[in-house]
C-alpha positions in Angstrom: 101.8 107.4 71.5 105.6 108.3 72.0 107.3 110.4 74.2 110.9 112.8 73.6 110.4 115.9 74.9 107.6 116.2 78.0 106.2 119.0 78.7 104.9 119.8 82.4 102.2 122.0 83.6 102.2 123.1 87.4 99.6 125.4 88.9 98.5 127.1 91.9 101.6 128.0 93.0 103.5 125.3 93.0 107.4 125.8 94.7 109.8 126.7 92.2 111.5 123.9 93.3 109.3 121.6 91.4 110.5 123.7 88.0 113.6 123.8 88.2 114.1 120.5 89.1 112.0 119.5 86.0 113.8 122.3 83.6 117.2 120.1 84.3 115.6 116.8 83.3 115.4 119.1 79.6 111.4 119.2 80.2 109.3 122.0 79.1 107.3 123.4 82.0 104.4 125.8 82.0 102.9 127.9 85.6 99.9 129.5 85.7 99.6 131.4 89.6 95.8 129.7 89.8 93.9 126.4 89.6 92.3 126.2 86.3 88.2 125.3 86.0 87.4 122.2 84.9 86.3 124.4 80.8 90.0 125.6 81.1 91.5 122.6 81.7 89.7 120.4 79.3 91.3 124.0 76.7 94.5 123.8 77.5 95.6 120.0 79.4 95.5 118.4 76.1 99.1 119.8 74.7 100.5 118.6 78.8 102.6 114.7 79.3 102.3 115.4 83.1 99.7 117.8 85.9 101.4 119.2 88.8 97.6 120.6 90.9 97.2 121.4 94.5 94.0 121.3 96.7 91.7 123.6 94.2 92.1 121.8 90.7 90.0 119.4 89.6 90.6 117.2 87.3 87.7 115.9 86.6 85.7 113.0 84.4 85.6 115.3 81.2 88.8 117.0 81.7 90.3 113.1 81.1 88.4 112.5 79.1 89.5 115.6 76.7 93.4 114.6 77.1 93.1 111.9 74.8 96.7 110.0 75.4 98.6 112.9 76.2 98.1 112.7 79.6 100.1 110.0 81.7 100.4 111.5 85.3 99.0 113.5 88.0 100.9 114.9 90.2 99.0 116.3 93.0 101.4 118.6 95.3 99.2 118.0 98.4 98.5 114.7 100.4 94.5 114.7 99.8 93.9 113.2 96.1 89.9 113.9 96.8 90.5 116.6 93.9 91.6 113.6 90.9 88.9 111.5 90.2 91.1 108.5 90.0 89.0 105.8 89.1 88.9 107.4 85.8 92.1 108.5 85.6 93.3 104.6 86.4 90.7 104.2 82.8 92.3 106.8 81.3 96.0 105.0 81.9 96.9 108.3 84.1 98.7 107.9 87.3 98.0 109.7 90.2 101.0 110.8 92.5 101.0 112.5 96.0 102.7 113.6 99.2 101.4 112.1 102.1 104.4 112.9 104.6 106.3 115.6 103.4 104.5 118.9 105.3 103.8 116.2 108.5 105.8 118.5 110.6 104.4 121.3 109.3 100.7 120.7 110.3 101.5 119.0 114.3 103.3 122.0 115.0 100.7 123.7 114.1 98.4 121.6 116.5 100.7 122.5 118.9 101.0 126.0 118.7 97.2 126.4 118.4 96.8 124.2 120.8 98.9 126.4 123.4 96.8 129.8 122.2 93.6 127.7 122.9 95.0 127.5 126.3 96.3 131.0 127.2 93.4 132.5 125.3 96.1 134.2 123.2 94.4 134.7 120.2 91.6 137.3 121.9 93.9 138.9 124.4 96.7 139.3 120.9 93.4 141.0 119.4 92.2 143.4 122.5 95.9 144.6 122.6 95.8 145.8 118.9 92.8 147.3 120.2 94.3 148.6 123.2 92.9 147.0 125.2 95.0 145.5 128.6 93.7 142.6 129.2 96.5 141.2 132.0 94.6 138.0 133.8 95.3 134.8 134.6 91.4 134.0 135.0 91.0 130.8 132.3 94.4 130.3 131.3 96.1 126.9 132.0 99.1 125.9 131.2 98.8 122.0 129.3 101.1 120.2 131.0 99.4 117.4 132.8 96.1 118.0 130.5 94.7 114.9 127.9 95.1 115.3 124.7 93.1 113.2 122.8 94.3 112.4 118.8 91.7 111.0 116.2 93.1 109.9 113.5 96.3 107.8 114.7 98.3 107.9 111.5 101.7 110.1 110.3 100.4 113.6 111.4 98.5 112.2 114.5 101.3 110.4 115.4 104.0 113.2 115.4 101.7 114.6 117.3 101.7 112.5 120.1 105.5 112.5 120.2 105.3 116.7 120.4 102.7 116.2 122.6 104.4 114.1 124.8 107.7 115.8 125.1 105.6 118.5 126.9 104.7 116.1 129.8 100.3 116.1 127.8 99.0 113.0 128.6 97.7 111.1 125.0 95.4 109.2 123.9 94.2 108.4 120.6 91.6 106.8 118.3 91.6 105.2 114.8 89.8 102.2 113.0 92.6 100.6 111.7 95.1 99.1 115.2 98.4 101.2 115.4 101.4 100.7 117.6 101.4 103.3 120.4 104.8 106.0 120.3 106.0 106.2 124.3 103.1 106.3 126.4 100.6 107.2 124.2 97.6 104.0 124.2 94.7 103.5 122.3 90.9 104.1 123.5 88.3 102.0 122.8 86.0 103.9 121.3 86.0 107.4 119.7 83.2 108.8 123.0 85.6 106.8 125.7 88.3 109.9 124.2 85.7 112.3 123.6 85.1 112.1 127.8 88.4 112.0 128.8 90.3 114.5 126.6 91.2 118.4 127.4 92.2 119.0 124.3 90.4 117.2 121.0 92.7 116.7 117.8 91.5 115.6 114.3 93.6 113.8 111.5 91.2 111.8 109.6 90.7 111.9 106.2 87.7 112.6 103.9 86.2 109.2 103.3 82.6 108.7 103.7 82.8 107.6 106.9 84.1 110.5 108.6 81.1 112.8 107.1 80.3 114.5 109.8 82.4 112.6 112.0 82.3 115.0 115.4 78.2 116.7 115.2 76.2 117.3 118.3 76.5 113.9 120.1 79.6 114.3 120.0 80.7 117.7 121.1 78.4 116.3 124.3 80.2 113.9 124.6 83.7 116.3 125.2 84.3 117.2 129.1 83.0 120.9 128.9 85.4 123.1 129.0 87.3 120.9 126.4 88.8 122.2 122.7 88.5 121.2 119.3 91.2 121.5 116.6 90.1 120.6 113.3 93.2 120.7 110.7 92.5 117.4 108.4 89.3 117.9 106.3 86.1 120.2 107.1 83.6 117.6 105.6 84.4 116.2 109.6 83.0 118.6 111.4 79.2 120.1 110.9 79.9 123.8 111.8 76.7 124.8 112.7 77.0 122.2 115.6 80.5 123.3 117.5 79.1 127.3 116.7 76.2 125.9 119.6 79.2 123.6 122.2 80.7 127.0 121.5 77.8 129.8 122.3 77.0 127.5 125.4 80.4 127.2 127.5 80.8 123.6 126.4 83.1 123.7 124.0 85.5 126.8 125.6 87.6 127.1 122.2 88.6 125.8 119.1 90.7 126.2 116.1 89.8 125.3 112.6 92.0 125.7 109.3 89.7 123.8 106.7 85.9 124.2 106.5 83.5 123.2 104.3 83.5 125.3 101.9 86.6 127.9 101.1 87.0 130.2 99.0 89.0 129.3 95.4 91.4 131.6 95.5 93.4 134.7 98.1 91.1 137.5 96.3 87.8 135.6 97.4 86.1 136.9 100.7 85.8 134.5 103.7 82.7 134.1 105.3 82.0 131.5 108.6 79.3 130.9 110.9 83.0 130.3 113.4 83.6 134.4 113.0 83.7 136.5 115.8 83.5 133.7 118.2 85.6 134.2 121.4 88.4 131.8 121.6 88.5 130.9 118.0 91.4 130.2 115.9 91.2 130.6 112.5 93.3 129.8 110.2 93.3 129.3 105.8 93.6 126.2 106.1 97.4 126.2 106.4 98.4 123.1 108.5 101.1 122.1 105.2 101.6 125.9 104.1 105.6 126.1 105.7 108.1 127.0 103.5 109.8 123.9 104.6 106.9 121.6 103.9 106.2 123.3 100.3 109.7 123.1 99.0 109.4 118.8 100.2 107.0 118.3 98.3 108.5 120.1 95.2 111.0 117.5 95.3 109.0 115.0 96.0 106.2 114.9 93.4 108.5 116.1 91.0 110.8 113.3 90.9 107.5 110.8 91.2 106.5 112.6 88.1 110.6 111.8 86.2 110.4 108.7 87.2 106.8 107.5 85.3 107.5 109.5 82.8 111.6 108.9 81.9 110.8 104.9 83.2 107.4 103.7 83.3 107.5 103.8 87.0 104.5 103.9 88.7 105.7 103.0 92.7 103.7 105.7 95.2 100.9 106.2 92.5 97.5 106.0 94.4 95.4 104.9 91.5 97.9 102.7 89.5 99.4 99.0 90.2 102.7 100.0 91.6 105.8 98.7 89.5 109.3 99.8 90.0 112.0 98.4 87.4 115.4 99.3 86.4 115.8 100.5 83.0 117.9 98.2 80.5 120.8 99.3 78.9 120.5 99.2 75.2 117.2 98.6 75.5 114.1 100.8 74.5 111.0 100.7 77.3 107.5 100.0 76.6 104.2 100.7 78.5 101.2 99.7 78.2 98.3 100.4 79.6 94.6 97.5 78.8 91.9 96.5 80.5 92.4 93.8 82.8 90.8 90.6 80.5 92.3 87.3 80.2 94.3 86.9 77.3 95.8 90.4 76.7 99.5 89.2 77.3 99.1 86.4 74.7 97.8 88.7 72.0 101.1 91.3 73.1 103.0 88.4 73.3 102.1 86.9 69.8 103.2 90.4 68.5 106.7 90.3 70.0 107.7 87.2 68.2 106.1 87.7 65.1 108.6 90.6 64.9 111.4 89.0 65.9 111.8 90.5 69.2 113.8 89.9 72.3 112.4 90.7 75.6 115.2 91.5 78.1 113.0 92.4 80.8 108.8 92.1 81.6 106.6 93.1 84.0 102.9 92.8 84.0 101.3 93.6 88.0 97.1 94.1 87.5 94.7 95.6 89.4 90.5 94.8 89.2 90.7 97.2 86.5 93.6 97.2 84.3 96.6 95.2 84.1 100.5 97.7 84.2 103.3 96.2 80.8 106.2 97.2 81.6 108.9 95.1 79.1 111.9 96.0 77.3 113.0 95.1 73.9 115.7 95.2 71.7 115.8 99.4 70.2 115.0 99.0 66.6 111.8 96.6 67.0 110.2 99.0 69.9 108.1 102.0 67.9 106.2 99.5 65.6 105.3 97.0 67.9 104.7 99.9 70.1 102.3 100.5 67.5 101.2 97.6 66.9 99.9 97.1 70.4 98.6 100.1 71.2 95.7 98.6 68.5 95.2 95.9 70.1 91.1 96.5 70.9 92.1 96.0 74.9 95.2 99.1 75.1 94.6 102.1 77.2 97.6 103.7 76.5 100.9 102.7 75.0 104.1 104.6 75.2 108.0 104.1 74.7 110.5 105.1 76.4 114.0 104.8 76.5 
């Protein structure tokens, strides 16, 4: 496959900076405001070299099979990549990128705001004031200073929350399955139970994975301090919602703020329903933890740059499903990029083709994982196209293209 002009599809109202950045490079960029379903993707995606998505668009194995040799890269303009079949993408030679850190501050600030709002019952008092009710009382309204915040998952967002919380006078305890260096005066709990028992506020910052499914349920709520609060801005599958409802109704949990749900509307036009609705001191937000202008703009820059480097020079640095390779392009050469099954003898076959053609290798780098090999090779320009065609015909080649 030889791409001289790249076509990119951006869906789900990705920040316009991504479109402008890619168009400035001469790429042809189309946009869709909605999240296309599987059938629509199968119909339109084979016309594009790359696609940019957010959290609602699912790239399945069936979609990837339909794209053939054309699709080179997928950019997830968000943190998560669970909406993409990463194994299938790898097997089809498609590198997947995301923006794991660009909205860290936005999510952390929302958590701090929700913690204060829950402690002061701002959600309920705001709604009553809108209805004309005057609820001027200190009952049940407390400062957060001096309280203990328990952070489950001490990654980039959890650590940022830790810094902000400690600056506000909270004690911080965290729990993570991976050993992490504490920031400031935060300290690591020996177990999740210890964290739950000691915390006035519990905030969740874990990825969606089999081990985090239903992480917080009936048992965990019973271990939380009576009158404590829960904040979930991580993944909707982490909390058992019915158990949370029961803990709220019993008064054991004094309130919660939830930004993510097990089932969410596919668009802003669909009605949102949850068992948490109409409960007191419950803040429900529509998955907006990272939805600030600053975060979306940063994500637009970061992921569009990853797509540019992948398409233009074959860089896979930061790809979540691919061997990470980053090599500067040599002047006066063309670059051959080859994805192949990681089996013995492939590189020998390729070098045999190069030797037979009489071409000179200016640079060559091969990186592999358990399934694929990714070869980046700079050769004399006059040989690149014919060599790429020969390499693509090898039985174990998955995808081959030329950039210059």
